[in-house]
DSSP file (Angstrom, degrees, kcal/mol; ACC not computed):
  #  RESIDUE AA STRUCTURE BP1 BP2  ACC     N-H-->O    O-->H-N    N-H-->O    O-->H-N    TCO  KAPPA ALPHA  PHI   PSI    X-CA   Y-CA   Z-CA
    1    1 A M     >        0   0    0      0, 0.0     4,-2.2     0, 0.0     5,-0.2   0.000 360.0 360.0 360.0 -38.5  -26.5  -13.6   17.9
    2    2 A R  H  >  +     0   0    0      1,-0.2     4,-2.8     2,-0.2     5,-0.2   0.897 360.0  53.2 -61.4 -38.9  -27.0  -12.7   14.2
    3    3 A F  H  > S+     0   0    0      2,-0.2     4,-3.2     1,-0.2     5,-0.2   0.922 108.5  49.1 -62.8 -44.0  -26.1   -9.0   15.0
    4    4 A I  H  > S+     0   0    0      2,-0.2     4,-2.3     1,-0.2    -1,-0.2   0.918 113.0  47.4 -62.3 -43.3  -22.8  -10.1   16.7
    5    5 A Y  H  X S+     0   0    0     -4,-2.2     4,-2.4     2,-0.2    -2,-0.2   0.924 113.9  47.7 -62.7 -44.7  -21.9  -12.2   13.7
    6    6 A F  H  X S+     0   0    0     -4,-2.8     4,-2.5     2,-0.2    -2,-0.2   0.926 111.4  50.1 -62.4 -45.5  -22.8   -9.4   11.3
    7    7 A A  H  X S+     0   0    0     -4,-3.2     4,-2.4     1,-0.2    -1,-0.2   0.892 110.4  51.0 -60.9 -39.9  -20.8   -6.9   13.3
    8    8 A F  H  X S+     0   0    0     -4,-2.3     4,-2.7    -5,-0.2    -1,-0.2   0.921 110.0  49.1 -62.9 -44.7  -17.8   -9.2   13.3
    9    9 A L  H  X S+     0   0    0     -4,-2.4     4,-2.7     2,-0.2     5,-0.2   0.905 110.9  49.9 -62.0 -42.0  -18.1   -9.7    9.5
   10   10 A V  H  X S+     0   0    0     -4,-2.5     4,-2.7     2,-0.2     5,-0.2   0.927 111.9  48.6 -62.5 -44.4  -18.3   -5.9    9.0
   11   11 A F  H  X S+     0   0    0     -4,-2.4     4,-2.4     2,-0.2    -2,-0.2   0.935 114.0  45.2 -60.7 -48.1  -15.2   -5.4   11.2
   12   12 A I  H  X S+     0   0    0     -4,-2.7     4,-2.3     2,-0.2    -2,-0.2   0.913 114.5  48.4 -63.9 -44.1  -13.2   -8.1    9.4
   13   13 A T  H  X S+     0   0    0     -4,-2.7     4,-2.5     2,-0.2     5,-0.2   0.924 112.2  48.4 -63.3 -45.2  -14.2   -6.8    5.9
   14   14 A D  H  X S+     0   0    0     -4,-2.7     4,-2.6    -5,-0.2     6,-0.3   0.910 112.0  49.4 -62.7 -41.9  -13.4   -3.2    6.8
   15   15 A A  H  X>S+     0   0    0     -4,-2.4     4,-1.3    -5,-0.2     5,-1.1   0.899 111.8  48.7 -63.8 -40.5  -10.0   -4.2    8.2
   16   16 A A  H  <5S+     0   0    0     -4,-2.3    -2,-0.2     2,-0.2    -1,-0.2   0.902 115.0  44.2 -66.8 -40.8   -9.2   -6.3    5.1
   17   17 A I  H  <5S+     0   0    0     -4,-2.5    -2,-0.2     1,-0.2    -1,-0.2   0.921 119.1  40.5 -70.8 -44.0  -10.1   -3.5    2.7
   18   18 A S  H  <5S-     0   0    0     -4,-2.6    -1,-0.2    -5,-0.2    -2,-0.2   0.613 105.0-123.6 -84.0 -11.0   -8.4   -0.7    4.6
   19   19 A G  T  <5 +     0   0    0     -4,-1.3    71,-0.2     1,-0.2    -3,-0.2   0.735  44.5 175.0  77.3  20.7   -5.3   -2.7    5.5
   20   20 A T      < -     0   0    0     -5,-1.1     2,-0.3    -6,-0.3    -1,-0.2  -0.419  24.7-133.7 -64.2 130.9   -5.8   -2.0    9.2
   21   21 A E        -     0   0    0     -2,-0.2     3,-0.2     1,-0.1    -1,-0.1  -0.621   6.4-147.7 -88.4 145.8   -3.2   -3.9   11.1
   22   22 A S  S    S+     0   0    0     -2,-0.3     2,-0.5     1,-0.3    -1,-0.1   0.752  94.1  37.4 -82.4 -24.3   -4.2   -5.9   14.2
   23   23 A D     >  +     0   0    0      1,-0.1     4,-0.8     2,-0.0     3,-0.4  -0.883  62.4 178.2-130.4 100.2   -0.8   -5.3   15.9
   24   24 A T  H  >  +     0   0    0     -2,-0.5     4,-2.9    -3,-0.2     5,-0.2   0.591  68.4  80.6 -80.3  -9.4    0.6   -1.8   15.3
   25   25 A T  H  > S+     0   0    0      2,-0.2     4,-1.5     1,-0.2    -1,-0.2   0.950  96.2  42.9 -61.4 -49.5    3.6   -2.3   17.5
   26   26 A D  H  > S+     0   0    0     -3,-0.4     4,-0.6     1,-0.2    -1,-0.2   0.894 115.8  49.5 -63.7 -39.9    5.5   -4.2   14.8
   27   27 A V  H >< S+     0   0    0     -4,-0.8     3,-1.1     1,-0.2    -2,-0.2   0.910 107.8  53.4 -65.9 -42.6    4.4   -1.7   12.1
   28   28 A A  H 3< S+     0   0    0     -4,-2.9    -1,-0.2     1,-0.3    -2,-0.2   0.828 111.4  46.6 -62.7 -31.3    5.4    1.3   14.2
   29   29 A D  H 3< S+     0   0    0     -4,-1.5    -1,-0.3    -5,-0.2    -2,-0.2   0.539  86.3 116.0 -87.4  -7.1    8.9   -0.2   14.6
   30   30 A F    <<  -     0   0    0     -3,-1.1     2,-0.4    -4,-0.6    53,-0.1  -0.430  43.3-175.8 -69.5 132.4    9.3   -1.0   10.9
   31   31 A E        -     0   0    0     -2,-0.2     2,-0.4    51,-0.1    -2,-0.0  -0.970  20.3-138.8-128.8 145.2   12.1    0.9    9.1
   32   32 A V        -     0   0    0     -2,-0.4    47,-0.1     1,-0.1    46,-0.0  -0.852  35.0-106.9-100.3 137.6   13.1    0.9    5.5
   33   33 A S     >  -     0   0    0     -2,-0.4     4,-2.3     1,-0.1     5,-0.2  -0.199  19.7-120.7 -63.6 154.0   16.9    0.9    4.9
   34   34 A K  H  > S+     0   0    0      1,-0.2     4,-1.5     2,-0.2    -1,-0.1   0.832 113.3  59.3 -61.8 -33.4   18.6    4.1    3.6
   35   35 A E  H  4 S+     0   0    0      2,-0.2     4,-0.4     1,-0.2    -1,-0.2   0.909 107.8  43.9 -64.2 -42.5   19.7    2.2    0.5
   36   36 A I  H >4 S+     0   0    0      1,-0.2     3,-1.3     2,-0.2    -2,-0.2   0.923 113.4  50.5 -68.9 -43.0   16.1    1.4   -0.5
   37   37 A L  H 3< S+     0   0    0     -4,-2.3    -1,-0.2     1,-0.2    -2,-0.2   0.752 104.0  61.3 -66.0 -22.2   15.0    5.0    0.3
   38   38 A A  T 3< S+     0   0    0     -4,-1.5     2,-0.3    -5,-0.2    -1,-0.2   0.597  76.3 111.3 -80.1 -11.0   17.9    6.3   -1.8
   39   39 A I    <   -     0   0    0     -3,-1.3     2,-0.7    -4,-0.4    -3,-0.0  -0.483  64.8-141.4 -67.7 126.2   16.6    4.6   -5.0
   40   40 A I        -     0   0    0     -2,-0.3     2,-0.2    71,-0.0    68,-0.1  -0.811  18.7-144.6 -91.6 116.9   15.3    7.2   -7.5
   41   41 A G        -     0   0    0     -2,-0.7    67,-0.2    66,-0.4    64,-0.1  -0.537   8.4-127.4 -85.0 147.8   12.2    5.9   -9.2
   42   42 A D     >  -     0   0    0     62,-0.3     4,-2.4    -2,-0.2     3,-0.3  -0.840  13.7-156.5 -92.4 110.9   11.3    6.6  -12.8
   43   43 A P  H  > S+     0   0    0      0, 0.0     4,-2.3     0, 0.0    -1,-0.1   0.823  92.4  55.7 -60.5 -31.4    7.8    8.1  -12.8
   44   44 A E  H  > S+     0   0    0      2,-0.2     4,-1.8     1,-0.2     5,-0.1   0.912 109.8  45.3 -67.4 -41.0    7.2    7.0  -16.5
   45   45 A Y  H  > S+     0   0    0     -3,-0.3     4,-2.1     2,-0.2    -1,-0.2   0.895 111.4  54.3 -65.8 -39.3    8.1    3.4  -15.5
   46   46 A G  H  X S+     0   0    0     -4,-2.4     4,-1.5    62,-0.3    -2,-0.2   0.887 105.4  52.4 -60.7 -40.0    5.8    3.8  -12.5
   47   47 A E  H  < S+     0   0    0     -4,-2.3     4,-0.3     1,-0.2    -1,-0.2   0.904 108.3  51.6 -62.2 -40.7    3.0    4.9  -14.7
   48   48 A Y  H >< S+     0   0    0     -4,-1.8     3,-0.6     1,-0.2    -2,-0.2   0.894 114.8  42.2 -60.8 -41.4    3.5    1.7  -16.8
   49   49 A L  H >< S+     0   0    0     -4,-2.1     3,-1.3     1,-0.2     4,-0.4   0.687  93.5  85.2 -78.2 -19.3    3.4   -0.4  -13.7
   50   50 A A  T 3X  +     0   0    0     -4,-1.5     4,-2.9     1,-0.3     3,-0.4   0.591  63.3  86.4 -67.4 -12.9    0.4    1.4  -12.1
   51   51 A G  H <> S+     0   0    0     -3,-0.6     4,-0.5    -4,-0.3    -1,-0.3   0.872  88.8  51.4 -56.3 -38.7   -2.3   -0.6  -13.9
   52   52 A D  H <4 S+     0   0    0     -3,-1.3     3,-0.3     1,-0.2     4,-0.3   0.859 113.2  45.9 -65.7 -34.3   -2.2   -3.3  -11.3
   53   53 A C  H >> S+     0   0    0     -3,-0.4     4,-2.7    -4,-0.4     3,-1.6   0.916 108.9  53.0 -74.0 -44.2   -2.6   -0.6   -8.6
   54   54 A T  H 3< S+     0   0    0     -4,-2.9     5,-0.2     1,-0.3    -1,-0.2   0.500  87.6  81.0 -77.4  -1.1   -5.4    1.3  -10.2
   55   55 A G  T 3< S+     0   0    0     -4,-0.5    -1,-0.3    -3,-0.3    -2,-0.2   0.799 119.4   8.3 -66.2 -27.7   -7.4   -1.8  -10.6
   56   56 A C  T <4 S+     0   0    0     -3,-1.6     2,-0.3    -4,-0.3    -2,-0.2   0.711 123.5  65.7-116.9 -48.3   -8.4   -1.2   -7.0
   57   57 A H  S  < S-     0   0    0     -4,-2.7     2,-0.4     1,-0.1    -1,-0.2  -0.638  88.1-116.4 -83.0 135.0   -7.1    2.2   -6.0
   58   58 A Q    >   -     0   0    0      4,-0.5     3,-1.6    -2,-0.3    11,-0.4  -0.563  12.4-149.5 -75.5 126.0   -8.7    5.1   -7.8
   59   59 A A  T 3  S+     0   0    0     -2,-0.4    -1,-0.2     1,-0.3    58,-0.1   0.747  96.9  61.3 -66.2 -23.5   -6.2    7.0  -10.0
   60   60 A D  T 3  S-     0   0    0     57,-0.1    -1,-0.3    56,-0.1    -2,-0.1   0.446 116.7-112.8 -84.5   2.2   -8.2   10.2   -9.4
   61   61 A G    <   +     0   0    0     -3,-1.6     7,-0.2     1,-0.3    -2,-0.1   0.475  66.7 145.8  85.6   1.8   -7.5   10.0   -5.6
   62   62 A S        -     0   0    0      5,-0.1     2,-0.6     1,-0.1    -4,-0.5  -0.351  46.0-130.6 -73.7 157.0  -11.1    9.3   -4.7
   63   63 A Y        +     0   0    0     -6,-0.1    -1,-0.1     5,-0.1    -6,-0.1  -0.930  34.8 161.0-113.1 113.4  -11.9    7.0   -1.8
   64   64 A D  S    S-     0   0    0      2,-0.7    -1,-0.1    -2,-0.6    -2,-0.0  -0.369  84.8 -59.8-125.3  52.0  -14.5    4.3   -2.4
   65   65 A G  S    S+     0   0    0      1,-0.1    -2,-0.1   -47,-0.0     0, 0.0   0.181 125.2  85.2  91.3 -17.4  -13.6    2.0    0.5
   66   66 A I  S    S-     0   0    0    -10,-0.1    -2,-0.7    -4,-0.1    -8,-0.3  -0.980  89.3-107.9-117.9 126.8  -10.1    1.5   -0.7
   67   67 A P        -     0   0    0      0, 0.0     2,-0.2     0, 0.0    -9,-0.1  -0.108  31.1-111.9 -57.0 146.5   -7.5    4.1    0.4
   68   68 A S        -     0   0    0     -7,-0.2    -9,-0.1     1,-0.1    -5,-0.1  -0.506  25.8-174.1 -72.9 145.1   -6.2    6.6   -2.1
   69   69 A I    >   +     0   0    0    -11,-0.4     3,-0.7    -2,-0.2     2,-0.3   0.238  48.2 111.7-122.0   9.5   -2.5    6.3   -3.0
   70   70 A T  T 3  S+     0   0    0    -12,-0.2    44,-0.2     1,-0.2    47,-0.1  -0.609  77.7  16.4 -85.4 145.4   -2.2    9.4   -5.1
   71   71 A G  T 3  S+     0   0    0     42,-3.2    -1,-0.2    -2,-0.3    43,-0.2   0.527  84.0 147.3  76.3   6.2   -0.2   12.4   -3.9
   72   72 A W    <   -     0   0    0     -3,-0.7    -1,-0.2    41,-0.2     2,-0.1  -0.444  55.2-109.0 -69.4 146.7    1.7   10.4   -1.2
   73   73 A D     >  -     0   0    0      1,-0.1     4,-2.1    -3,-0.1     3,-0.2  -0.478  32.0-112.4 -71.3 153.9    5.3   11.5   -0.6
   74   74 A I  H  > S+     0   0    0      1,-0.2     4,-2.8     2,-0.2     5,-0.2   0.884 112.9  52.5 -58.2 -45.2    7.8    9.0   -1.9
   75   75 A E  H  > S+     0   0    0      1,-0.2     4,-2.6     2,-0.2    -1,-0.2   0.899 110.2  48.2 -62.6 -40.6    9.1    7.9    1.5
   76   76 A S  H  > S+     0   0    0     -3,-0.2     4,-2.5     2,-0.2    -1,-0.2   0.908 113.1  48.1 -65.6 -41.3    5.6    7.2    2.9
   77   77 A F  H  X S+     0   0    0     -4,-2.1     4,-2.6     2,-0.2     5,-0.2   0.941 113.7  46.2 -63.8 -47.7    4.7    5.2   -0.2
   78   78 A V  H  X S+     0   0    0     -4,-2.8     4,-2.9     1,-0.2     5,-0.3   0.915 112.1  52.0 -62.2 -43.1    7.9    3.2   -0.2
   79   79 A W  H  X S+     0   0    0     -4,-2.6     4,-2.3    -5,-0.2    -1,-0.2   0.939 111.6  46.4 -58.3 -48.3    7.5    2.6    3.6
   80   80 A A  H  X S+     0   0    0     -4,-2.5     4,-1.7     1,-0.2    -2,-0.2   0.939 115.4  45.0 -61.5 -48.1    4.0    1.3    3.1
   81   81 A M  H  X S+     0   0    0     -4,-2.6     4,-2.9     1,-0.2    -1,-0.2   0.897 113.7  49.3 -66.0 -40.2    4.9   -1.0    0.2
   82   82 A Q  H  X S+     0   0    0     -4,-2.9     4,-2.4    -5,-0.2    -1,-0.2   0.868 108.0  54.4 -67.1 -34.8    8.0   -2.4    1.9
   83   83 A S  H  <>S+     0   0    0     -4,-2.3     5,-2.8    -5,-0.3     6,-1.9   0.855 112.9  43.2 -68.8 -32.2    6.0   -3.1    5.1
   84   84 A Y  H ><5S+     0   0    0     -4,-1.7     3,-1.6     3,-0.2    -2,-0.2   0.912 112.6  53.1 -71.7 -43.9    3.6   -5.1    3.0
   85   85 A K  H 3<5S+     0   0    0     -4,-2.9    -2,-0.2     1,-0.3    -3,-0.2   0.874 112.7  43.3 -59.4 -38.7    6.4   -6.8    1.0
   86   86 A Q  T 3<5S-     0   0    0     -4,-2.4    -1,-0.3    -5,-0.2    -2,-0.2   0.310 115.1-118.9 -91.8   8.9    8.1   -7.9    4.2
   87   87 A K  T < 5S+     0   0    0     -3,-1.6    -3,-0.2    -5,-0.1    -2,-0.1   0.776  79.1 123.6  60.5  31.9    4.7   -8.9    5.7
   88   88 A V      < +     0   0    0     -5,-2.8     2,-0.4    -6,-0.2    -4,-0.2   0.861  68.3  56.7 -83.1 -43.0    4.9   -6.5    8.6
   89   89 A R  S    S-     0   0    0     -6,-1.9     2,-0.8    -9,-0.2    -2,-0.1  -0.744  91.9-129.1 -87.4 137.6    1.6   -5.0    7.6
   90   90 A E        +     0   0    0     -2,-0.4    -6,-0.1   -71,-0.2    -2,-0.0  -0.792  59.6 114.3 -97.1 111.5   -1.2   -7.5    7.3
   91   91 A H     >  -     0   0    0     -2,-0.8     4,-3.0    -7,-0.1     5,-0.3  -0.577  48.4-151.1-169.0 105.5   -3.3   -7.5    4.2
   92   92 A P  H  > S+     0   0    0      0, 0.0     4,-2.0     0, 0.0     5,-0.2   0.845  95.2  47.2 -54.5 -41.4   -3.0  -10.6    2.0
   93   93 A V  H  > S+     0   0    0      2,-0.2     4,-2.7     1,-0.2     5,-0.2   0.945 115.7  44.2 -67.2 -46.3   -3.7   -8.9   -1.3
   94   94 A M  H  > S+     0   0    0      1,-0.2     4,-2.9     2,-0.2     5,-0.3   0.871 111.5  54.2 -67.8 -35.1   -1.3   -6.1   -0.7
   95   95 A Q  H  X S+     0   0    0     -4,-3.0     4,-2.0     2,-0.2    -1,-0.2   0.913 111.7  45.6 -62.3 -40.7    1.3   -8.5    0.6
   96   96 A M  H  X S+     0   0    0     -4,-2.0     4,-1.0    -5,-0.3    -2,-0.2   0.939 115.4  45.8 -66.4 -47.2    1.0  -10.5   -2.6
   97   97 A M  H >< S+     0   0    0     -4,-2.7     3,-0.6     1,-0.2     4,-0.2   0.942 118.7  40.5 -63.9 -48.1    1.1   -7.4   -4.8
   98   98 A A  H >< S+     0   0    0     -4,-2.9     3,-1.6     1,-0.2    -1,-0.2   0.852 107.9  63.9 -68.9 -34.1    4.1   -5.8   -3.0
   99   99 A G  H 3< S+     0   0    0     -4,-2.0    -1,-0.2    -5,-0.3    -2,-0.2   0.753 100.9  50.5 -63.9 -24.6    5.9   -9.1   -2.7
  100  100 A R  T << S+     0   0    0     -4,-1.0     2,-0.3    -3,-0.6    -1,-0.3   0.460  95.1  91.3 -93.8   0.5    6.2   -9.5   -6.4
  101  101 A L  S <  S-     0   0    0     -3,-1.6     2,-0.1    -4,-0.2    -3,-0.0  -0.736  71.3-131.9 -96.3 142.7    7.7   -6.0   -6.9
  102  102 A S     >  -     0   0    0     -2,-0.3     4,-2.2     1,-0.1     5,-0.2  -0.400  30.8-106.4 -79.2 166.8   11.4   -5.2   -6.9
  103  103 A D  H  > S+     0   0    0      1,-0.2     4,-2.0     2,-0.2     5,-0.1   0.865 122.9  52.9 -61.6 -35.7   12.7   -2.3   -4.8
  104  104 A E  H  > S+     0   0    0      2,-0.2     4,-2.1     1,-0.2   -62,-0.3   0.876 107.6  50.3 -68.1 -37.8   13.2   -0.4   -8.1
  105  105 A E  H  > S+     0   0    0      2,-0.2     4,-2.5     1,-0.2    -2,-0.2   0.890 109.5  50.7 -68.0 -39.0    9.6   -1.0   -9.2
  106  106 A I  H  X S+     0   0    0     -4,-2.2     4,-2.4     2,-0.2    -2,-0.2   0.914 110.4  50.0 -63.4 -41.5    8.3    0.2   -5.8
  107  107 A A  H  X S+     0   0    0     -4,-2.0     4,-2.3     2,-0.2   -66,-0.4   0.888 110.3  50.4 -63.6 -39.0   10.4    3.4   -6.2
  108  108 A A  H  X S+     0   0    0     -4,-2.1     4,-2.2     2,-0.2   -62,-0.3   0.919 110.9  48.2 -65.7 -44.0    9.0    3.9   -9.7
  109  109 A L  H  X S+     0   0    0     -4,-2.5     4,-3.0     2,-0.2     5,-0.3   0.907 111.1  51.4 -62.3 -41.5    5.5    3.5   -8.4
  110  110 A A  H  X S+     0   0    0     -4,-2.4     4,-1.7     1,-0.2    -2,-0.2   0.911 109.9  49.2 -61.4 -42.9    6.2    6.0   -5.6
  111  111 A A  H  X S+     0   0    0     -4,-2.3     4,-0.7     2,-0.2    -1,-0.2   0.881 114.8  45.4 -65.0 -37.7    7.6    8.5   -8.0
  112  112 A Y  H >X S+     0   0    0     -4,-2.2     3,-1.1   -70,-0.2     4,-0.6   0.958 113.1  46.5 -70.1 -51.5    4.5    8.2  -10.3
  113  113 A F  H >< S+     0   0    0     -4,-3.0   -42,-3.2     1,-0.3     3,-0.7   0.777 104.2  63.5 -67.1 -24.7    1.8    8.3   -7.6
  114  114 A E  H 3< S+     0   0    0     -4,-1.7    -1,-0.3    -5,-0.3    -2,-0.2   0.838  99.7  55.2 -64.1 -30.9    3.5   11.3   -6.0
  115  115 A T  H << S+     0   0    0     -3,-1.1     2,-0.3    -4,-0.7    -1,-0.2   0.675  92.2  88.0 -78.0 -16.5    2.8   13.3   -9.2
  116  116 A L    <<        0   0    0     -3,-0.7   -45,-0.2    -4,-0.6   -56,-0.1  -0.597 360.0 360.0 -86.9 143.3   -0.9   12.6   -9.2
  117  117 A E              0   0    0     -2,-0.3    -1,-0.1   -47,-0.1   -57,-0.1   0.385 360.0 360.0-110.0 360.0   -3.3   14.8   -7.3
């Protein structure tokens, strides 16, 4: 019984850290509007905002249990953040972080993180 409980805890913890969704159907159907994708982000402003992100995500792109967000193309970054903001993707911390950002701030972060390797 202890093993099953331990395995369950490992599964839940891994899902929470990696942002794995329990129902990918809703996520797969999620679309970001053309208006939001058309916002041109300011990478310098994104760098200013990135401190909250790099508290968990490694700015050098390394993976230490938390996915890298450096080098993502802008559309993928915006899609991921908007899906958290609109609570389509399940991860309480990311939903909170994305939920407090404006569309312009998400675009700025996307522009900044795209420049990092």
